[in-house]
C-alpha positions in Angstrom: -143.7 -128.4 189.9 -146.0 -128.0 187.2 -148.9 -125.9 187.2 -152.4 -126.0 185.8 -154.0 -123.2 183.8 -157.5 -122.8 182.9 -158.8 -120.7 180.0 -162.5 -119.5 180.3 -165.0 -118.6 177.5 -163.2 -119.7 174.5 -165.4 -119.3 171.6 -166.6 -122.5 169.9 -165.3 -121.8 166.6 -161.8 -121.1 168.0 -161.8 -124.4 170.1 -162.9 -126.3 166.9 -159.9 -124.8 165.2 -157.6 -126.0 167.9 -159.1 -129.5 167.8 -158.4 -129.4 164.1 -154.9 -128.4 164.5 -154.2 -131.0 167.3 -155.7 -133.6 165.3 -153.3 -132.8 162.3 -150.3 -133.0 164.2 -151.6 -136.5 166.2 -151.7 -134.7 169.6 -154.3 -133.5 172.2 -155.5 -130.2 172.4 -153.9 -129.9 175.8 -150.6 -131.0 174.4 -151.0 -128.4 171.6 -151.7 -125.6 174.0 -148.7 -126.7 176.4 -146.4 -126.4 173.4 -147.7 -123.2 172.4 -147.3 -121.8 175.9 -143.7 -123.0 176.0 -143.1 -121.1 172.9 -144.7 -118.1 174.1 -142.9 -118.2 177.3 -139.4 -118.5 175.8 -139.9 -115.4 173.4 -138.5 -112.0 174.0 -140.8 -109.3 175.2 -140.8 -106.3 173.1 -138.9 -104.3 176.0 -136.2 -107.0 175.9 -135.8 -107.4 172.1 -135.4 -103.5 172.1 -132.8 -103.6 174.8 -131.1 -106.3 173.1 -131.0 -104.4 169.6 -129.8 -101.2 171.2 -126.7 -103.0 172.4 -125.7 -103.6 168.8 -123.0 -101.1 167.4 -123.1 -99.9 163.7 -125.9 -100.7 161.1 -127.6 -104.0 161.2 -127.0 -106.4 158.4 -130.2 -107.9 156.7 -129.3 -111.3 158.2 -129.1 -110.0 161.7 -132.6 -108.4 161.5 -133.9 -111.7 160.2 -132.1 -113.7 162.7 -133.4 -111.5 165.5 -137.1 -111.6 164.3 -136.8 -115.3 163.9 -135.6 -115.5 167.7 -138.3 -113.3 168.7 -141.1 -114.9 166.7 -140.0 -118.7 167.5 -140.0 -121.5 165.4 -142.4 -121.7 162.5 -145.3 -123.8 163.2 -145.6 -127.3 161.6 
């Protein structure tokens, strides 16, 4: 079952930026925030990332580092 989140005391300037971003994407502010929360929840925590990188053996290749960072950060914004 889905849950409802409420965020209080969002500055007017921040909310207006969210309205602008949502409009540029053709979605509502709640949908924009829902997508961002999904991305945030799917990212590794710092602790999880460190545990994963400790299990790697040998020196890391540049491509491994970039792949790991991309996985941690999530997809680039539209």
